[in-house]
N, C-alpha and C positions, 0 to 999 in steps of 0.2 A: 266683379272685378274684371277688367279686359285683359287681353293676352299681353299688351304692352306693359301694363303695371304688374302683372305676375311675374314677367320676365325680369324686369327691374328689381323688384323685390327679391327674387331668387338669387340674382346676381350679386346684389349689395349683401344680403345676409351670408351668402358663401364667401365674399370677400371679407367680410368681418370675422368669420369663424364664430359667430354667436357672441362675439365680445364687443363692446363699446368700441368705435373707431377713434374716440378721442382719449378715453382713460383706461380701455382694457377690460373694464368690468363685465361680468356676464349679465345677460338679460337685457334685450334692446328693442326699440321701436324704429321704424322706418322715418327718416326726416329727410324733406326736400331743403337742399341748400338754398336754392332759388324758389321761393314759394310759388305754387301753382297760380296763385292770384296775380302774380306778378311775370307771368309767362314761363314759369319753370314746368318742365315736362317730367316724364317718367324714364329718362335717360339715367343709366347707372352713374353717370359723372355728376348727375344732379342730386343723388341719393346718398345717404350715410346711414348707418346702424349706429344709434345713440342710445345710452342708457337713460332710464327715466321717461318722463313724458313732457308735455309742454310746461309743466311748472315744477318738475323736479328733475334731478340728476343732469347729465350733460346736455340733454335735449332742453330741460329748463332753463340751464344756465345760458344757452344760445339764445333762447326767446327773450330773456331778461337782460342780456348784454349785447344787443345787436352790433354796436360797433366794434366791440372787442372780438365778437364772433367772425365778423367781416375781416377784420385784420389778420385772422388765423385761418380764414377760408372757409368756416363752417356756415357762414350766410353769404350769398352771393347776390348782389344788387341787381335791379331789374335791367340795367343796361350793360350787365356782364354775361359772358358765356361760362357755364360752370366747368367745363372741361379745359378751360383757359385759366382758371383760377386755382391756384395751389391751395392746399389744405394742410394743416398741422395734423397730421394723422399718427398717432402713437409714437410722437417725439420727433417726427421729422416732416419736412415740407414735400409733399408728392402731389401729381396731377392725376386725378381719377380719369378713367376712360369709359367708353361705353361698352366695353366687353366685361366689365366686372373686375378689372385690374387697375392698377397704379404704376406710376413711374416718377423718378425723380427728374426727368426730361420734359420740357415744355413741349405740347404737342405740335406737329407741323401743320401747315395749311391755315386756310381760311383765317 
């Protein structure tokens, strides 16, 4: 694990408080909103802590329902920038930042 990945994981897990960022359940795994195979990186705005894995829990739901997940911001398509795509985090739409936080305001710039 390189330093960029380690830092992203730390910030995302800290932001989540150990709970799923979709449903609030304890026990999470790291998930890329925009898959690395589609140009996603290790930025905290591209990562979420979700319960389950690729087949179960919220992580599994995201994998099995990509269009619904994209509508709610849990999946980011290859042509999109994660920090510019809001996500329905624990009951409200927010923008994730690259410092491990979130805001209800759209980020400025580019």
